[in-house]
C-alpha positions in Angstrom: 14.7 4.6 1.5 11.9 3.6 3.9 10.5 1.3 1.2 13.2 -1.3 2.2 12.0 -1.4 5.8 8.4 -1.5 4.6 9.1 -4.6 2.5 11.1 -6.2 5.3 7.9 -5.8 7.4 5.8 -7.4 4.7 8.2 -10.4 4.7 7.8 -10.6 8.6 4.0 -10.6 8.2 4.2 -13.2 5.5 6.4 -15.5 7.7 4.1 -15.1 10.7 1.0 -15.9 8.5 2.8 -18.9 6.9 3.4 -20.3 10.4 -0.2 -19.6 11.5 -1.9 -20.9 8.3 0.6 -23.6 7.3 1.7 -22.4 3.8 5.3 -22.7 2.6 5.5 -20.4 -0.4 4.0 -17.1 -1.6 3.4 -17.2 -5.3 1.6 -13.8 -5.7 1.1 -10.8 -3.5 -1.0 -7.8 -4.0 -0.2 -4.8 -1.9 -2.4 -1.7 -1.7 -0.4 1.5 -1.6 -2.3 4.7 -0.8 -1.5 7.9 -2.7 -0.7 9.6 0.6 1.1 6.7 2.2 4.5 8.1 1.5 5.6 4.9 -0.3 6.9 5.0 -3.9 5.4 2.0 -5.7 8.3 1.4 -8.1 10.7 1.5 -5.1 8.5 -0.9 -3.3 8.8 -3.4 -6.2 12.6 -3.1 -6.3 12.9 -3.4 -2.6 10.6 -6.4 -2.3 12.6 -8.3 -4.9 15.8 -7.6 -2.9 14.4 -8.5 0.6 12.4 -11.6 -0.6 15.5 -13.4 -1.7 15.9 -16.6 0.3 12.5 -16.3 1.9 9.1 -17.9 1.3 8.3 -15.0 -1.1 11.3 -15.4 -3.3 10.1 -15.1 -7.0 6.6 -14.1 -5.9 4.8 -11.8 -8.3 4.5 -8.5 -6.5 1.7 -6.3 -7.6 0.8 -2.8 -6.4 -2.8 -1.6 -6.2 -2.8 2.2 -6.0 -5.5 3.6 -3.8 -6.4 7.2 -4.4 -6.3 10.0 -1.9 -9.7 10.8 -0.5 -11.0 13.6 1.7 -14.2 15.0 3.1 -14.8 18.6 2.3 -16.2 20.6 5.3 -17.4 23.4 3.0 -19.5 21.4 0.6 -19.9 18.2 2.5 -18.8 15.9 -0.4 -16.2 13.1 -0.2 -13.7 13.8 -3.0 -10.7 12.2 -4.7 -7.5 14.2 -4.4 -4.3 13.9 -6.5 -2.1 15.7 -3.9 -2.6 15.9 -0.1 -3.0 19.8 0.0 -5.0 20.2 -3.2 -8.3 22.2 -2.9 -11.7 20.5 -3.1 -12.2 19.7 -6.8 -16.0 20.5 -6.4 -16.0 23.8 -4.5 -12.3 24.9 -4.3 -12.2 25.0 -0.5 -9.1 23.9 1.4 -11.1 22.8 4.5 -10.5 19.1 3.9 -10.1 16.1 6.2 -8.2 13.2 4.6 -10.2 10.0 4.9 -8.4 7.6 2.6 -5.2 6.9 0.7 -2.8 6.8 3.7 -2.7 3.0 4.1 -0.3 0.5 3.0 -1.6 -3.1 3.4 -1.4 -6.6 2.0 -4.6 -6.9 0.1 -4.4 -10.5 -1.2 -2.0 -13.5 -1.3 -1.7 -16.6 -3.5 0.2 -19.3 -1.6 1.2 -23.0 -1.7 
């Protein structure tokens, strides 16, 4: 379950930012999870609760913002939203697509004390 190591990395980032910006507690965290990131949002929530115990993020509200998969179609030139990585272009049916979004996993926003 790589979501556990992803959440551990989030805690590491939060601790570094707390030292840099002088906050002692994370009350709310919003994490953007791209549709093609390979991370399962429900697993992320479960893992974050487990790894945040005893840290500055313990009992923080952990919210997932899902970012859609996005690609540029070489055939029709449009930027399109994809449900699955290898879906055809929803406009023209071509499979000549370059993924341009939805692969990221990032901390989007924090509410801290």
